[in-house]
N, C-alpha and C positions, 0 to 999 in steps of 0.2 A: 504494500500500500504506500502511495506517495504522500508524504507529509511535509509541510513547510519546514525548511531548515532554519530560516530567519523570519522573525515576525515582519509582516508587511505593514507599511504605514497606509492610512486611509487615502483614497483617491481613485483615479481611473487607470486601469491597466489594459492596454490594447494588446491582445495575445494572438499571435499567428498560430494557426493549427494546420495539420497535414492536409495536403490536397489529394491524397490517395493513400500513401503508405504511412501507417500509424507510427512507424519507427522514426519518422521525421519530426515528431514532436520533441522540442528541446527539453532538457532537464529543467531549465529555468521556467519555461512555459508550464510544465507539469507542476512545478512547485507553486507558481502563482495561482493556477486553477485550483489546486488543493487547498490553498489558503484564502481563497476569495470568500467574502460573505455572501455575495450574489454574483451570478454570471449572466450577463445579457446575451441572448442567443437568437439566431435566426429560427432554428427548429430545435425544440427541446429533445426530440428523439435522436437527432444526429449528435448533439453534444453529450447526451447521456451515454451513447456508445463510446465516445472518447473518454469520458470520465471513468467508465468501467475499465477501459484499457489501462488507465493509470491507477486503478484500484481505489477510487474515491467517489464520494457523493457530495454534491454541493447544491444549494438552492439555485434555481434558474428562473429567469423571467424572459418571455419572448420580447424581442426588440427588432422591429422591421418596418418597412415602408408604411404598413397599414395602421400601426399603433404607436409609431415613434413620437408623435406630437403629444400624446397622452402619457406615455411611459417616461419620456425624457426628463421631465421635471422631478418625477419620483426618484429616478436614478441620481440626478444631480444632488438632491437633498440627502440621499444616503451616503454620498461620497465624503461628506463632512466628517463622518465617524466610522465609515466602513470601507472595506476593499471591494470595489466594483470592477469585475473583469468583463471585457467586451470581446466576443469571438464571432466569427462568421462560420457558416457550415464547413468551409474549406478555405485555407489560405489566410492572407493578411486582411484583417478588417480595414474598412475605408477604401479598399480598391474595388471600385464599381459597386459601392453600397453607400447608404446615407449616414454612415457613422461619423463623418466629419462634423455634423451638427452637434453630436454629443461631446466631441472633443472641444469644439468652439465654446459651448455653454459651460463645460467643466472649467475651462481656463478663465472664462468671464466671472465665474463664481469663486475663483481663487483656489481651486482644488489642484492637487498634484496630478499630472498626467504622465504616465510611463509607458514606453513601447517595449514589447517583448518580440523582437523580430524573428522571422522564420520563413516558411514556405510562401511562395507567391507564384501563381500559374503564369502570369505575364513574364516575369523574370526567368522562370524555368524554361518557358518556350523560347525565349531569346537565346538561351544557351544551347538549345537543341537545333535551332533553325539553320545555323551556318550563314547568317546574314549579318551585315554591319551592326555593331552594337554601340558605337561611340556616340550616336544620337538616336533616340527612339521616341515615338509619340504614341501614347496609349489612348485608344478610342473607346474601350469598353465594348458594349453591345451596340451595333448600328441599328437604326430604326428598322422595324419590320416592314413598313409600307414602302413600296418601290420608289415613289417620288421623294419621300423624305430621306430614304437611304442614299439615293443618287445625290441629293443636295449635300448631305453630310460628307460624302466622299469627295465631292467637288471642292469643299472647303479645305481639304488637306492635300489636294492633288499636287500642289507646288511645294509642300513641306519637304525639305531635304533631310529626311530622317526615315529610319525603318518604322513601319506602322505595326501596331499590335492590337488585335481585335479579338474579342470573345464572341463565340457563335455556338449555335445548337446544331445538331446533326441534320434535322429536317430542313433547316434554312441554309445549310452550308453552301450547296451548289449555287443557289441564287445569289448569295452574298459574294462568292468568288467571281461569278459572271459580272455582277455590278461593279466590283472592284476593277476587273479587266476593262470594262467599258469606260469607267471614270478615270483610271490611272494609266491606262495602257497595259500591255501584256507583260507586266513585271515578274521577276522571280519571286517565289513565295514558298512558304512552308505551312503545312497543316499539321499541328501537333495535337495529340489527344491522349487521354488516359495517363497523363504524366505521373510518374512514380508508381503506377500500378503495373500489374502483370502484363497487360497488353499495350504498354506505352509504345507510341510510334511517332515518327516525324517524317512525313511524306513531302518531298520537295519537287518543284517544277514551276512552270509558268502559271499564271492565274487561270488562263484558258484551259490548259491541260488538266489542272486540278479540278476546275469546275466540271469538265467532262467526266473525270474519274468518279466524282461523287454524285453525278446527275441521277443515276439509277440505283445507287447504292449508298444512301445516307449513312454515315458512320454513327456509332453509339459513343456515349461518353462525353466528358468535358472537353471542349475543343478551343484551341487558341490558333488564330491565323496570324502569321507574321509575313509582312510584305516588304520587299526591298525598297530602298529610297529611289527616287527618279534618277535616271542617268545624268551625268554632268552635261552641261550644254556643250555643243560642238564649238571648237575654236572659231572665233570670228575672223573672217577673211580680212586681209590687210586693207582692202579697199573699203570695207565697212568701217573698220577702225579709223581710217583716215577721214571718212565722211563724218562720222560722229564727233571726232576730235575737232575737225575744222569748224563744225557748228558750235561746239562748246567754247572754242576759243573766241568766238564773236561776243561771248557773254562773260567769260571768266579768264583770270590769269592762267598761265600754263599749268601750274601745279594743281589748281583746283579743277581745271578742265580734264587733266589726266586722271585725277581721282574720281570724278563723276563718271567718265566713260569706263574706267576699270571696274567700278562697282556695278554699273549697269550690265556689263557684258562679260565679266569674269576674266578680264585681260590683265596681264602684269602691269602694275602701275608705273614701275620704274621705266619700262620699255616705252610706255605711252608718254611719259614725261619727256623722255629723250626725243621722241618723235614730235611732240608738241613744240619743243625748242627749235627743232629743225624747221617746222612749218612756220613758226613766227619769224625765223631768220629769213626764210624764203619770201615771206610777205613784206618784210622790211626792205629786202633787196629789190 
């Protein structure tokens, strides 16, 4: 049976829980859950199974989209003298759920807020996808309706970062097709059942992945990872000269070079040297 080693001070504890493999629950997370006066949960049945795994029972209260406005003030009041733990059914709370409002109000009330980091499906999928991870943009679940989904995709089409999206099996193929239409046929990965027995990461272009799952929707929790847009093609020297010549009618050479470099992704030093040449030609 897990028992707390050190007494916990009152406040809010944000506890990451396994996304599949129960062995991924950290010892610190287990200790906090065992020592909590109350655990705010999405589904009491799911969290009860996790508590059985660590050999403890703790009071639980449902906290989700449908009751949050009513339950949140009660939890805030309890934090003054009790340890309140917040968990989601799987992964890190606040990632694609409304938990941030509880954190915001706890801080406003002057209560301690502590995070117990651990599993997160979005981060785990990035490690499996084999796509750039230096910059990524988390979209959560895209809208279900076609027009709203297309609009959401259009908003991020120019974002120079890898995109991370949560999706369900029945909607997966339509989602991938919409992404291909809105972003172009980029490289992507479909990851599912992360940390579980049938974990997989299938890679390919958005269109080939959409075709793969069109007649065979997969089961399990799914994360789609989409490569960033390709870098722009180098600008032809003629285009650079034309843009630079126009900028020089308004700006000094250094600022003209900076403006064109930023707009077209061209080396600023080379443009500045060219600008000086052009100004010399105009003087002559």
